[in-house]
VOTORDO-982874 format. One record per residue: residue in one letter; x, z, y of N, C-alpha, C, O in turn. Coordinates in steps of 0.05 Angstrom, whole numbers, padded with zeros to 5 digits, always signed. Atoms other than C-alpha are relative to their C-alpha. Last residue first. Layout:
BEGIN
AXZYXZYXZYXZY/...
This chain:
BEGIN
K-00008+00015+00025+00482-00421+00177+00016-00025+00008+00024-00040-00010/G+00011+00027+00004+00474-00369+00231+00009-00013-00025+00025-00001-00041/L-00020+00020-00006+00521-00311+00246-00011-00029-00003+00003-00048+00002/Y+00011+00025+00010+00470-00255+00250+00019-00022+00009+00023-00027+00033/P+00002+00021-00020+00509-00191+00257-00011-00025-00012-00004-00033-00034/F+00017+00023+00010+00491-00138+00205-00002-00022+00021-00024-00031+00028/L-00001+00004+00029+00542-00081+00209-00014-00025-00009-00007-00036-00030/W-00028-00001+00011+00561-00079+00283+00000-00008-00030+00018-00022-00039/H-00014+00024-00010+00493-00102+00310+00029-00001-00012+00039-00023-00016/L+00010+00024+00013+00460-00052+00264+00013-00025+00010+00019-00043-00006/A-00010+00002+00028+00505+00005+00286-00009-00026-00013+00006-00039-00027/H-00029+00007+00000+00493-00007+00360+00010-00004-00028+00026-00023-00033/I-00002+00027-00011+00417-00007+00350+00029-00010+00000+00036-00032-00009/L+00008+00019+00021+00421+00054+00306+00002-00028+00009+00012-00046-00006/G-00022+00003+00019+00460+00092+00358-00006-00019-00022+00011-00035-00030/V-00021+00016-00014+00406+00079+00409+00024-00005-00018+00034-00027-00019/P+00008+00028-00005+00350+00101+00363+00021-00017+00013+00025-00040+00005/F+00003+00017+00023+00389+00161+00335-00010-00028+00007+00003-00047-00003/T-00023+00016+00007+00414+00191+00400-00005-00020-00022+00005-00042-00021/T+00004+00028-00008+00347+00215+00427+00024-00018-00007+00023-00042-00001/E+00025+00011+00009+00337+00284+00397-00004-00029+00006-00022-00042-00004/H+00001+00000+00030+00409+00307+00403-00024-00014-00011-00023-00027-00031/V-00002-00027+00011+00412+00285+00476-00003-00001-00030-00006-00023-00042/T+00018-00009+00021+00426+00217+00505+00005+00028-00008+00028+00038-00006/G+00026-00008-00008+00455+00198+00573-00020+00009-00022-00042+00016-00015/E+00004-00013-00026+00515+00159+00552-00029+00006+00004-00047-00011+00001/I+00022+00014-00013+00521+00145+00477-00006+00015+00027-00015+00037+00026/V+00013-00021-00015+00590+00167+00453-00021-00014+00017-00015-00029+00034/D+00011+00004-00027+00610+00116+00401-00011+00026+00011-00023+00042-00003/S+00011-00025-00010+00656+00122+00340-00009-00004+00029+00008-00010+00046/R+00007+00003-00029+00672+00061+00298-00013+00026+00009-00031+00036-00005/V+00012-00022-00014+00709+00065+00232-00006-00007+00029+00011-00019+00042/R+00005+00007-00028+00728+00010+00182-00015+00024+00013-00035+00034+00001/L+00017-00016-00017+00759+00031+00116-00002-00012+00028+00018-00018+00041/G+00027+00009+00002+00786-00015+00061-00020+00014+00019-00044+00010+00017/P+00003+00029-00003+00860-00010+00077-00029-00009+00001-00036-00028+00015/Y+00011+00011+00025+00858+00065+00089-00005-00030+00003-00017-00038+00023/N-00007+00028+00004+00902+00079+00149-00009-00011-00027+00006-00025-00041/R-00008+00003+00028+00894+00154+00143+00008-00028-00007+00021-00033-00027/S-00029-00005+00003+00896+00161+00219+00009-00003-00029+00033-00005-00035/Q-00015+00023-00008+00828+00127+00225+00030+00004-00005+00044-00015-00010/L+00005+00022+00019+00794+00180+00184+00017-00024+00007+00029-00037-00010/R-00013-00006+00026+00826+00236+00224-00003-00023-00019+00016-00031-00032/K-00029+00002-00004+00808+00204+00291+00014+00005-00027+00033-00008-00034/A-00007+00028-00001+00736+00195+00269+00030-00005+00002+00041-00023-00011/M+00004+00011+00027+00731+00268+00248+00007-00030+00000+00021-00039-00019/E-00022-00010+00018+00762+00292+00313-00003-00012-00027+00017-00020-00039/Q-00025+00014-00007+00716+00248+00355+00024+00009-00017+00041-00008-00025/Q+00001+00028+00009+00655+00273+00318+00026-00015+00006+00037-00029-00011/D-00001+00000+00029+00674+00346+00327+00000-00029-00011+00016-00035-00029/G-00027-00004+00009+00690+00335+00401+00003+00000-00030+00023-00011-00041/V-00016+00024-00008+00622+00305+00414+00028+00003-00010+00039-00016-00022/M+00004+00021+00020+00589+00360+00373+00014-00026+00007+00022-00041-00011/D-00009+00025-00013+00619+00414+00416-00002-00022-00020+00018-00029-00033/N-00008+00022+00017+00579+00471+00385+00006-00026+00017-00012-00038+00028/T-00023-00004+00018+00542+00521+00429+00005-00026-00015-00011-00044-00014/A-00010-00027-00005+00494+00522+00488+00024+00006-00017+00042+00021-00008/L+00004-00020+00021+00485+00447+00484+00011+00027+00009+00029+00029+00025/Y-00024-00007+00016+00479+00405+00547-00006+00021-00020-00025+00037-00017/R-00003+00019+00022+00410+00379+00567+00026+00005-00016+00027-00003-00039/P+00009-00011+00026+00397+00442+00607+00003-00019-00023-00002-00011-00046/D+00019+00020+00011+00441+00417+00665-00009+00010-00028+00008+00013-00045/D+00025-00014+00006+00473+00480+00694-00021-00019-00011-00045-00012-00013/S+00025+00012-00008+00542+00449+00692-00024+00017-00008-00023+00031-00028/A+00000+00005-00029+00611+00480+00692-00026-00012+00010-00030-00015+00034/P+00005-00024-00015+00600+00511+00623-00001-00004+00030-00013+00012+00045/N-00012+00005-00026+00594+00442+00591-00006+00025+00018-00026+00025+00033/V+00003-00024-00017+00582+00447+00516+00014-00006+00027+00036-00016+00027/T-00025-00015-00004+00571+00382+00479-00006+00024+00018-00027+00026+00029/E-00003-00016+00024+00515+00338+00455+00027+00015-00001+00043+00013-00020/F+00008-00027-00006+00500+00313+00525+00003+00019-00024-00004+00043-00022/S-00019-00011-00019+00540+00249+00516-00007+00029+00007+00010+00044+00017/G+00009+00001-00028+00500+00234+00454+00019+00014+00019+00032+00033+00011/I+00006-00027-00009+00537+00222+00388-00009-00003+00030+00001-00020+00044/A+00010+00000-00027+00545+00159+00347-00008+00028+00007-00020+00043-00009/F+00008-00025-00011+00587+00147+00285-00012-00004+00028-00002-00021+00043/Y+00007+00001-00028+00592+00083+00244-00010+00028+00009-00028+00039-00003/I+00014-00024-00009+00628+00084+00178-00004-00002+00030+00015-00004+00046/A+00002+00002-00029+00647+00020+00141-00016+00024+00010-00039+00028+00001/A+00026-00004-00013+00669+00033+00070+00003-00006+00030+00025-00008+00041/R+00011+00026-00005+00724+00024+00019-00028+00004+00012-00048+00005-00003/M+00028-00006-00002+00763+00089+00024-00013-00027+00008-00010-00036+00031/D+00018+00019-00013+00835+00083+00002-00028+00011+00002-00035+00029-00014/K-00015+00018-00017+00896+00121-00020-00017-00020+00015-00007-00034+00032/N+00007+00028-00001+00860+00180-00049+00016-00016+00019+00024-00006+00040/K+00004+00010+00027+00877+00251-00072-00005-00031-00001-00004-00043-00022/A-00022-00008+00017+00906+00283-00009-00001-00013-00028+00019-00015-00042/A-00024+00015-00008+00859+00243+00036+00023+00007-00019+00040-00010-00024/Y+00003+00028+00009+00798+00270-00002+00026-00016+00006+00035-00031-00011/R-00003+00001+00029+00823+00341+00005-00003-00028-00010+00011-00036-00029/A-00028-00004+00006+00833+00332+00080+00005-00001-00030+00025-00013-00039/E-00014+00025-00006+00763+00303+00087+00030+00002-00006+00042-00017-00016/L+00006+00019+00021+00734+00363+00050+00014-00027+00006+00024-00039-00013/E-00016-00007+00024+00770+00410+00097-00005-00019-00023+00014-00027-00037/L-00028+00006-00006+00741+00374+00157+00019+00007-00023+00037-00008-00029/L-00005+00028+00004+00672+00374+00125+00029-00007+00006+00041-00026-00006/A-00011+00004+00027+00675+00450+00120+00005-00029-00006+00021-00036-00023/K-00013+00027+00000+00665+00453+00195+00014-00005-00027+00036-00015-00028/R-00027-00003-00012+00648+00527+00194+00017-00025-00003+00041-00023-00008/A-00017-00014+00019+00590+00515+00146+00029+00002+00010+00048-00003-00005/Y+00013-00015+00021+00558+00464+00193+00020+00012-00019+00041+00000-00025/W-00004-00028-00004+00597+00443+00255-00009+00017-00024-00001+00040-00026/I-00026-00007+00012+00600+00372+00229+00006+00029+00003+00023+00040-00012/S-00004-00029-00004+00526+00365+00244+00026+00009-00014+00025+00024-00034/P-00006-00015+00025+00527+00290+00252+00007+00029+00005+00022+00035+00023/S+00000-00029-00006+00494+00265+00316+00006+00017-00025-00009+00036-00031/T+00005-00007-00028+00485+00196+00286-00003+00030+00003-00016+00043-00013/L+00002-00029-00003+00516+00174+00221-00002+00007+00029+00017+00005+00044/I+00007-00003-00028+00506+00102+00199-00006+00029+00005-00026+00040-00005/Y+00014-00024-00008+00544+00091+00134-00006-00001+00030+00010-00010+00046/S-00002-00006-00028+00570+00031+00096-00018+00024+00007-00036+00031-00008/S-00022+00016-00012+00586+00007+00026+00003+00006+00029+00024+00001+00041/F+00009+00016-00023+00546+00062-00009+00024-00016+00011+00047-00006+00010/L+00029+00002+00002+00555+00094-00078-00011-00018+00022-00030-00033+00018/E+00007+00026+00011+00631+00081-00081-00031-00005-00001-00039-00028-00006/P-00003+00022-00020+00648+00137-00032-00009-00027-00011-00015-00046+00004/E+00006+00023+00017+00620+00191-00078+00001-00025+00017-00019-00039+00022/T+00002-00009+00028+00649+00256-00050-00006-00023-00019+00004-00023-00042/L-00025-00014+00009+00676+00239+00019-00002+00010-00028+00018+00021-00039/A-00022+00019-00003+00623+00186+00036+00026+00013-00010+00044-00001-00020/V+00001+00020+00021+00569+00232+00009+00024-00019+00000+00036-00025-00020/W-00006-00014+00025+00591+00289+00054-00001-00020-00024+00017-00019-00041/L-00029-00002+00000+00590+00240+00113+00010+00015-00025+00031+00008-00037/G-00012+00026+00005+00519+00221+00096+00030+00001-00001+00043-00012-00017/F+00003+00008+00028+00496+00293+00088+00014-00027-00006+00028-00030-00026/L-00016-00018+00016+00524+00314+00155-00001-00008-00029+00020-00010-00042/G-00027+00009-00005+00493+00253+00188+00020+00017-00016+00040+00007-00026/G-00003+00025+00015+00426+00271+00156+00028-00012+00004+00039-00024-00015/Y-00007-00007+00027+00436+00342+00182+00002-00025-00018+00018-00025-00037/S-00003-00029-00001+00437+00309+00251+00009+00010-00028+00031+00004-00037/Q-00003-00012-00025+00413+00237+00238+00002+00030-00003-00012+00042-00019/G+00011-00027-00004+00422+00197+00175+00006+00011+00028+00027+00004+00040/A+00003-00008-00028+00436+00127+00150-00013+00027+00002-00031+00034-00013/L+00014-00026-00002+00462+00105+00082+00000+00008+00029+00021+00009+00042/T-00007-00016-00024+00478+00031+00074-00015+00026-00001-00039+00026-00008/R+00018-00023-00006+00477-00006+00007+00012+00014+00025+00036+00019+00027/R+00003-00002-00029+00510-00074+00002-00020+00021+00007-00040+00015+00021/A-00026+00000-00012+00538-00079-00069-00001+00004+00030+00020+00007+00043/P-00012-00026+00003+00471-00059-00098+00028+00002+00011+00038+00024+00015/D-00028+00005+00008+00439-00122-00069+00014+00027-00002+00019+00039+00018/I-00021-00015-00015+00365-00105-00069+00027-00008-00010+00031-00009-00035/R-00024+00015+00004+00313-00154-00095+00022+00011+00019+00029-00001+00039/Y-00007+00017-00022+00258-00102-00100+00027-00014-00005+00044-00004-00020/L+00024+00011-00013+00221-00067-00156+00007-00020+00022-00009-00038+00027/R+00016+00014+00019+00279-00054-00203-00023-00015+00013-00030-00037+00006/E-00014+00025+00006+00326-00037-00146-00013-00016-00023-00006-00039-00026/L+00003+00019-00022+00274+00012-00122+00015-00026-00005+00005-00047+00003/E+00028+00009-00002+00269+00046-00189-00003-00020+00022-00016-00041+00018/P+00007+00018+00022+00345+00049-00201-00029-00011+00002-00034-00034-00004/M-00013+00026-00001+00357+00075-00131-00007-00018-00023-00014-00041-00019/A+00011+00018-00020+00305+00130-00131+00013-00028-00001-00002-00048-00001/D+00029+00004+00001+00318+00166-00196-00009-00021+00019-00022-00040+00011/T+00009+00004+00027+00393+00168-00213-00030-00005-00002-00039-00016-00022/R-00017+00016+00017+00428+00160-00146-00013-00007-00027-00012-00030-00036/I-00003+00027-00011+00376+00185-00098+00014-00018-00019+00005-00041-00023/F+00026+00013-00001+00356+00244-00142+00002-00029+00011-00009-00047-00001/K+00005+00008+00027+00429+00260-00155-00027-00014-00002-00030-00034-00017/L-00016+00024+00004+00441+00261-00080-00005-00011-00029-00006-00035-00033/F+00013+00022-00014+00384+00310-00073+00015-00026-00003+00002-00047-00007/A+00024+00008+00015+00411+00355-00128-00014-00023+00014-00025-00041+00000/A-00009+00012+00025+00480+00356-00094-00024-00010-00017-00024-00031-00028/A-00007+00028-00003+00450+00366-00025+00008-00013-00026+00002-00037-00031/G+00010+00016+00022+00413+00430-00043+00009-00029+00000-00004-00046-00013/G-00021+00006+00020+00454+00479-00001-00010-00017-00024+00002-00015-00045/I-00019+00022-00006+00400+00512+00041+00018-00005-00024+00017+00009-00044/G+00014+00026-00003+00337+00555+00031+00018-00023+00007+00008-00044+00015/P+00005+00013+00026+00373+00616+00002-00013-00027+00003-00016-00041-00018/N+00020+00020-00005+00401+00635+00071-00005-00016-00026+00007-00037-00030/N+00018-00011-00020+00443+00698+00071-00023-00019+00006-00041-00012+00021/P+00016-00022+00012+00477+00678+00006-00020+00012+00019-00040+00024+00011/N-00005-00024-00015+00498+00612+00040-00017+00023-00011-00042+00020-00011/T+00019-00022+00001+00502+00547+00002+00009+00023+00018+00032+00024+00026/W-00012-00025+00007+00541+00484+00020-00021+00023+00002-00038+00023+00020/P-00016-00001+00025+00519+00412+00018+00009+00027-00009+00014+00031-00033/T-00023-00018-00005+00461+00412+00068+00016+00004-00026+00004+00011-00046/L-00021+00013-00015+00414+00353+00069+00024+00017+00005+00043+00008+00018/D-00010+00024+00013+00366+00374+00014+00023-00013+00014+00039-00027+00001/R-00011-00003+00027+00355+00446+00033+00014-00025-00009+00037-00024-00018/N-00020-00021-00002+00346+00442+00109+00013+00004-00028+00037+00010-00029/R-00025+00011-00010+00311+00375+00099+00022+00021+00001+00045+00015-00004/S-00010+00020+00019+00256+00403+00054+00027-00010+00009+00046-00012-00007/A-00010-00013+00024+00245+00466+00095+00013-00019-00019+00034-00014-00031/T-00023-00017-00006+00240+00429+00160+00012+00013-00024+00036+00012-00028/G-00024+00016-00003+00196+00374+00133+00025+00016+00006+00046+00010-00004/S-00003+00009-00027+00147+00425+00108+00025-00017+00002+00044-00014-00013/E-00018-00016-00016+00137+00427+00033+00000-00011+00029-00006-00034+00034/G+00009-00028-00001+00080+00404-00012+00018+00018+00017+00014+00042+00018/E+00028-00004-00002+00114+00338-00030-00007+00030+00000+00005+00045-00015/A+00013-00008+00026+00188+00337-00018-00029+00006+00005-00037+00019+00024/Y-00004-00028+00008+00207+00301+00046-00014+00006-00026-00032-00008-00035/G+00016-00021-00013+00212+00226+00057+00008+00028-00010+00028+00032-00022/I+00004-00021+00020+00266+00176+00040-00014+00023+00014-00003+00036+00032/G+00001-00027-00012+00258+00115+00085-00006+00021-00021-00027+00019-00034/V+00010-00021+00017+00281+00049+00055+00001+00027+00014+00023+00036+00021/L+00000-00027-00010+00290-00013+00098-00012+00019-00021-00033+00013-00032/I+00022-00016+00009+00308-00081+00067+00003+00029+00011+00026+00039+00011/F-00006-00020+00020+00356-00127+00105-00026+00015-00007-00046+00012+00007/E+00023-00015+00011+00355-00190+00146+00009+00020-00021+00028+00015-00036/E+00004+00006+00029+00417-00212+00185-00023+00018-00011-00025+00041-00003/M-00013-00018+00019+00406-00202+00259-00005-00009-00028-00026-00020-00035/K-00024-00012-00013+00386-00241+00321+00016+00018-00018+00036+00030-00010/K-00024+00007+00015+00338-00286+00284+00025+00009+00014+00045-00006+00016/Q-00016+00018-00017+00284-00279+00337+00026-00008-00013+00043-00020+00000/S+00017+00023-00007+00234-00251+00286+00015-00020+00018+00009-00044+00017/F+00004+00019+00022+00288-00208+00255-00016-00025+00008-00008-00047+00002/L-00026+00011+00007+00311-00176+00320-00002-00020-00023+00011-00041-00023/L-00005+00022-00018+00239-00167+00341+00027-00014-00006+00029-00038-00004/R+00022+00020+00000+00221-00126+00280+00006-00024+00018+00005-00047+00008/S-00007+00024+00014+00288-00091+00270-00021-00022+00003-00015-00046-00002/I-00024+00013-00011+00279-00039+00324+00005-00027-00013+00012-00046+00000/G+00005+00011-00027+00207-00023+00306+00024-00015+00011+00021-00036+00023/S+00019+00022+00002+00221-00015+00232-00005-00013+00027-00005-00038+00029/A-00014+00024+00009+00283+00026+00246-00018-00024-00004-00010-00047+00001/V-00019+00009-00020+00245+00076+00288+00013-00026-00008+00014-00046+00007/Q+00015+00012-00022+00187+00081+00240+00018-00011+00021+00013-00033+00032/F+00012+00025+00010+00233+00092+00180-00016-00014+00023-00014-00039+00026/T-00019+00022-00001+00276+00143+00217-00012-00027-00008-00005-00048+00003/Y-00009+00006-00027+00219+00192+00232+00017-00026+00000+00010-00045+00015/P+00023+00002-00017+00179+00198+00167+00007-00007+00029-00010-00018+00044/G+00016+00025+00000+00242+00179+00129-00024-00001+00018-00028-00021+00031/D+00020-00006-00020+00285+00239+00147-00018-00024+00004-00025-00031+00027/T+00011-00027+00003+00340+00206+00105-00019+00005+00024-00020-00010+00043/M+00000-00018-00023+00350+00131+00111-00012+00027-00008-00034+00027-00019/Y+00013-00024+00008+00371+00081+00057+00002+00020+00023+00024+00026+00033/I-00007-00024-00015+00389+00014+00088-00017+00023-00010-00042+00023-00006/V+00021-00021-00003+00388-00045+00041+00011+00023+00016+00035+00030+00014/P-00011-00027-00006+00425-00111+00038-00023+00020+00004-00045+00012+00010/Y-00003-00008-00028+00384-00167+00008+00015+00026+00002+00014+00043-00015/R+00000-00029-00001+00383-00207-00056+00009+00009+00028+00025-00004+00041/R-00018-00013-00019+00362-00280-00055-00002+00030-00003-00024+00041-00006/G-00023-00009+00014+00333-00315-00116+00019+00016+00017+00041+00023+00008/A+00008-00014+00025+00263-00322-00089+00024+00011-00015+00022+00031-00029/N-00017-00023+00003+00289-00339-00019-00005+00015-00026+00004+00038-00029/A-00027+00009-00002+00261-00410-00015+00020+00023-00004+00043+00018-00011/P-00009+00011+00025+00195-00383-00041+00029-00009+00000+00043-00009-00020/D-00002+00029-00001+00189-00342+00023+00011-00011-00026+00031-00002-00036/D+00018+00013+00018+00169-00272+00004+00000-00030+00002-00016-00044-00012/Y-00002-00010+00027+00230-00238+00034-00018-00015-00020-00009-00021-00042/G-00005+00022+00018+00235-00280+00097-00001+00007-00030+00004-00010-00047/P+00019+00022-00001+00201-00230+00142+00004-00022-00021-00016-00033-00031/P-00002+00016-00024+00241-00169+00120-00018-00025-00001-00029-00031-00022/T-00015+00024+00005+00217-00119+00067+00001-00017+00026-00017-00016+00042/K+00009+00023-00016+00195-00049+00085+00019-00024-00006+00043-00021-00005/V-00016+00025+00003+00199+00010+00038-00012-00022+00017-00037-00026+00017/F+00012+00022-00015+00175+00082+00047+00019-00024-00001+00043-00021+00003/I-00020+00019-00008+00192+00133-00007-00013-00023+00014-00031-00036+00002/G+00010+00025-00009+00149+00195-00016+00022-00018+00010+00039-00009+00026/Y-00006+00009-00027+00185+00249-00054-00014-00027+00005-00015-00045-00012/R+00008+00027-00004+00166+00289-00116+00004-00007+00030-00002+00009+00048/R+00014+00003-00025+00202+00352-00138-00006-00030+00004+00009-00047-00005/K+00029+00000+00005+00222+00369-00208-00016+00000+00026-00037+00013+00028/A+00013-00021-00016+00292+00387-00185-00030+00002-00005-00043+00022+00004/V-00015-00025+00001+00330+00349-00239-00016+00022+00014-00020+00044+00002/A+00000-00010+00027+00282+00292-00254+00014+00027-00002+00008+00043-00019/S-00027-00008+00006+00268+00282-00180+00000+00012-00028-00013+00033-00032/E-00006-00027+00006+00201+00247-00177+00030+00005-00006+00043-00012-00019/I-00020-00002+00021+00186+00182-00142+00007+00029-00004+00011+00044+00015/T-00006-00028+00006+00125+00166-00100+00018+00002-00024+00012-00008-00046/H-00004-00006+00028+00124+00096-00071+00004+00030-00002+00016+00043+00016/V-00008-00028+00005+00097+00075-00003+00001+00004-00030-00018-00002-00045/A+00013-00013+00023+00095+00002+00017+00010+00028-00002+00031+00035+00008/S-00010-00026+00007+00112-00041+00078-00016+00011-00024-00039+00003-00029/R-00018+00003+00023+00106-00115+00093+00012+00027-00009+00035+00028-00017/E+00001+00023+00017+00073-00100+00160+00021+00000-00022+00043+00011-00018/I-00026+00013-00001+00070-00030+00187+00000-00023-00020-00004-00018-00044/E-00015+00005+00025-00003-00013+00194+00027-00013+00006+00029-00031+00023/F-00021+00020-00003-00040+00018+00254+00016-00002-00026+00022+00018-00039/A-00027-00010-00005-00101+00056+00234+00019-00023+00002+00015-00044-00009/P-00018-00001+00022-00169+00023+00240+00027+00011+00008+00036+00008+00031/P-00016+00024+00001-00216+00042+00296+00020+00002-00023+00028+00024-00031/S-00026-00004-00011-00265+00097+00278+00016-00026-00001+00014-00041-00020/A-00022-00001+00020-00335+00073+00265+00026+00004+00014+00031-00008+00035/E-00014+00025+00005-00384+00088+00321+00022+00004-00021+00034+00026-00022/A-00029+00001-00007-00426+00150+00315+00012-00026-00007+00008-00037-00029/A-00017-00003+00024-00500+00136+00311+00029-00002+00008+00036-00019+00025/K-00005+00025+00015-00532+00144+00379+00017+00006-00024+00032+00025-00025/A-00028+00009+00002-00557+00212+00401+00002-00025-00016-00011-00029-00036/P-00011-00005+00027-00631+00216+00418+00029-00011-00002+00035-00032+00009/Q+00008+00021+00019-00641+00213+00494+00012+00007-00028+00032+00021-00029/V+00030+00000+00000-00640+00273+00540-00011-00021-00018-00034-00021-00025/C+00012+00026+00002-00567+00287+00524-00031+00003+00000-00042+00020-00013/F+00028-00001+00009-00527+00347+00545-00011-00028+00000-00004-00044+00017/G+00021+00004-00020-00452+00347+00549-00027+00001-00012-00030+00004-00037/L+00016-00024-00006-00386+00346+00510-00021-00007+00021-00016-00024+00038/V+00017+00005-00023-00354+00285+00476-00018+00024+00004-00033+00031-00013/A+00023-00017-00001-00296+00299+00429-00015-00004+00026-00003-00004+00047/I+00008-00007-00027-00249+00241+00418-00025+00017-00001-00046+00008-00011/A+00029-00002-00004-00215+00235+00350-00005+00009+00029+00010+00026+00039/G+00013-00024+00011-00142+00216+00352-00030-00001+00006-00040-00018+00020/L+00020-00013-00017-00116+00146+00362-00012+00024-00013-00019+00023-00037/V-00007+00004-00027-00053+00114+00334-00019+00012+00020-00013+00014+00044/A+00024-00005-00017-00056+00139+00263+00008-00003+00029+00026+00012+00039/L-00005-00020-00021+00002+00106+00227-00025+00003+00017-00035-00016+00027/R+00019-00001-00022-00007+00069+00162+00007+00022+00019+00015+00044+00011/V-00003-00025-00015+00047+00049+00113-00018-00001+00024-00018-00020+00039/K-00015+00001-00025+00021-00009+00072+00002+00028+00012-00016+00045+00008/M+00017+00000-00024+00000+00000+00000+00018+00000+00025+00041+00007+00024/
């Protein structure tokens, strides 16, 4: 079925009527995202079910493309990121300004709030004082062994061209995946990554990876908002009270670039004027142009 978005809420009409009330008019139809579907896939390990949103590009059903396989972008925080990416790619595809790809938004566990689900699934390290975190390993196994095989059975996905995209904790999760199972995805879009998490344990993980590996075959795009830092000299409320996320991202990018891995490409952008909640759309646009440029035929 198509993904539907409610665009109008119910309108309550108050007042007195001297004439009999008219029959209520039918509600307008919900907005639908074209060429989209919702699948429910269960985690065999965690016994949790997740909604998975999929959108195919305009040329997908063209008979001329029947044998064509497409790059795919897997996105965490699907209820948010899927809508953003769908809107951004729509005009770019229709005007042939970008190579076509399939979008996959991974939703939250059924029956849980988005906050509880993402806090557990997107964080790699546990904390005895917070039992609701540290489930990234089980979530990654769900993606790898349950979601990917099913989606690649249903859709003409090119498994050699998988991208993982995530915002905030999603950026933390994506970078952790790149440093633990780098062969699973060929590229990463990591916006506002929470490198501060667990006392910046990602920096230690990166050092351990570098000590054991001579290459990392991936393209990694980082984006952070210019206000995602601490600025004691300013009273602008858009700056963060703690955590220099700009500095954290720049340090991680510098470290990765210094390894001189033959197969690694890294780009790190500071997006002027954005805050933690607005960096993803702008960063995604830059990342898509970098990773999927349309070169014509």
